[in-house]
C-alpha positions as CSV (number, residue, x, y, z in Angstrom):
1,M,-22.7,2.5,-10.0
2,E,-20.1,-0.1,-11.1
3,I,-16.7,1.1,-11.8
4,Y,-14.4,-2.3,-12.3
5,K,-15.6,-5.9,-12.6
6,Y,-13.0,-8.8,-13.1
7,K,-14.1,-12.4,-13.4
8,N,-11.2,-15.4,-14.1
9,E,-13.1,-18.6,-13.7
10,D,-10.5,-21.1,-14.5
11,I,-7.6,-20.1,-11.9
12,A,-5.1,-22.9,-11.5
13,A,-4.7,-22.5,-7.8
14,S,-6.2,-22.8,-4.6
15,P,-8.2,-20.2,-2.6
16,E,-5.4,-20.4,0.0
17,D,-2.7,-20.1,-2.3
18,I,-4.2,-16.7,-3.9
19,F,-4.8,-15.1,-0.5
20,R,-0.9,-16.2,-0.1
21,F,-0.6,-13.0,-2.0
22,V,-3.9,-11.0,-1.5
23,N,-2.3,-11.2,2.3
24,D,1.3,-10.4,1.5
25,D,1.4,-6.3,1.1
26,K,5.5,-6.7,-0.4
27,A,3.9,-9.6,-3.0
28,L,1.3,-7.0,-4.1
29,K,3.8,-4.3,-4.4
30,R,5.9,-6.5,-6.8
31,I,2.9,-7.5,-8.9
32,F,0.9,-4.4,-8.7
33,S,3.0,-1.8,-10.5
34,I,0.5,1.0,-9.4
35,L,0.5,0.0,-5.7
36,K,3.2,2.1,-4.2
37,D,2.6,1.6,-0.4
38,V,0.1,0.3,2.0
39,E,0.1,2.3,5.3
40,Y,-1.9,0.5,8.4
41,H,-3.7,2.4,11.1
42,T,-5.1,-0.5,13.1
43,K,-3.1,-3.7,14.0
44,G,-5.2,-6.4,12.1
45,R,-4.3,-6.4,8.5
46,R,-6.7,-8.2,6.3
47,V,-9.6,-8.6,9.1
48,K,-12.9,-6.9,9.7
49,G,-12.2,-3.1,10.6
50,S,-8.5,-3.2,9.5
51,K,-8.3,0.8,8.3
52,F,-5.2,1.7,5.9
53,R,-4.1,4.2,3.6
54,I,-3.0,3.1,0.0
55,T,-0.8,5.1,-2.5
56,L,-1.1,4.3,-5.9
57,G,1.1,6.0,-9.2
58,V,-0.7,6.3,-12.1
59,R,0.5,8.3,-15.0
60,N,2.8,10.0,-13.2
61,K,0.4,11.2,-10.5
62,T,0.0,10.3,-7.2
63,Y,-3.4,9.1,-5.3
64,R,-3.8,8.3,-1.5
65,F,-7.2,6.7,-0.9
66,R,-8.6,5.9,3.0
67,N,-9.9,2.2,3.4
68,E,-11.3,-0.2,6.0
69,I,-12.2,-3.6,5.3
70,V,-15.9,-4.1,6.4
71,E,-15.9,-7.7,5.9
72,A,-13.6,-10.5,5.9
73,V,-13.7,-14.4,5.4
74,K,-10.5,-16.0,5.6
75,D,-8.7,-17.5,2.3
76,R,-12.3,-16.9,0.6
77,S,-13.1,-12.5,0.3
78,I,-12.4,-9.3,1.5
79,T,-15.2,-6.6,1.1
80,M,-13.5,-3.1,1.7
81,K,-14.6,0.6,1.3
82,T,-12.5,3.5,-0.1
83,K,-13.3,7.0,0.5
84,L,-12.9,9.6,-2.3
85,K,-14.4,13.1,-2.6
86,Q,-17.0,11.6,-5.2
87,G,-18.4,9.0,-2.7
88,V,-17.5,5.8,-1.1
89,I,-16.1,2.7,-3.3
90,T,-16.9,-0.7,-2.1
91,T,-14.9,-3.6,-3.5
92,V,-15.8,-7.0,-3.2
93,F,-12.7,-9.6,-3.7
94,N,-14.2,-13.1,-3.7
95,V,-12.2,-16.6,-4.3
96,T,-14.4,-19.8,-4.9
97,P,-12.8,-23.4,-4.9
98,V,-14.1,-25.1,-8.1
99,G,-12.5,-28.6,-8.1
100,E,-8.7,-28.2,-7.9
101,H,-9.2,-24.9,-9.9
102,S,-10.7,-21.6,-8.1
103,K,-13.0,-18.7,-9.6
104,L,-12.0,-15.1,-9.0
105,T,-14.5,-12.2,-9.1
106,V,-13.4,-8.5,-8.1
107,Q,-15.9,-5.9,-8.3
108,S,-16.0,-2.4,-7.4
109,S,-18.7,0.1,-7.3
110,I,-19.1,3.7,-6.2
111,E,-22.4,5.5,-4.6
112,S,-24.7,6.8,-7.5
113,G,-25.2,10.4,-7.7
114,M,-25.2,12.7,-10.9
115,G,-21.6,14.3,-10.0
116,V,-20.3,10.4,-9.6
117,R,-22.1,9.3,-13.0
118,V,-19.7,11.8,-14.5
119,F,-16.7,10.8,-12.7
120,V,-17.5,7.4,-13.6
121,M,-17.7,7.4,-17.2
122,T,-14.4,9.5,-17.3
123,T,-12.4,7.1,-14.9
124,K,-13.9,3.5,-15.7
125,P,-12.3,3.0,-19.4
126,L,-9.0,4.1,-17.6
127,V,-9.7,1.7,-14.3
128,K,-10.2,-1.1,-17.0
129,V,-7.4,-1.0,-18.8
130,I,-5.1,-0.6,-15.9
131,M,-6.8,-3.1,-13.4
132,N,-7.4,-6.0,-16.1
133,K,-3.4,-5.8,-16.8
134,E,-2.6,-5.9,-13.2
135,M,-5.4,-8.5,-12.4
136,N,-3.5,-10.7,-15.2
137,K,-0.3,-10.3,-13.8
138,F,-1.6,-11.2,-10.1
139,I,-3.2,-14.3,-11.5
140,E,0.1,-15.3,-13.3
141,E,2.1,-15.2,-10.4
142,V,-0.5,-17.0,-8.2
143,E,-0.6,-20.2,-11.1
144,E,3.0,-20.2,-11.0
145,Y,3.4,-20.0,-7.2
146,S,0.6,-22.9,-6.9
147,A,2.2,-24.8,-9.9
148,S,6.0,-25.0,-8.1
């Protein structure tokens, strides 16, 4: 069941420029105001098998999630699994070159079940508002870097 989807088909940056930010935890924490910390449990950071815990701060609450990268293609895509009490969220971050621009798609879905449906219905609107705002800041930063 889909929790979040973001699509931008005309980013004025190369996939390599986009992944320069994706691969930089300090930049991600600066851009994504909800991201408070990233703690790695493996040597690899953006490769298949990387395990890490992220800490998010949303509306004066702190959330911690265990994550694992289950698929990674350098400067093109990352697929990660996030474990929650309600189930496992799979998030795919995919960049496709389109001429001198790039197309970015981010999609998160959770295993469906009756309890999960209620969870998704209550959280999806909030996730969309927060993440769209954060993704727009991310794209703005990437395009600024790419233009310089």
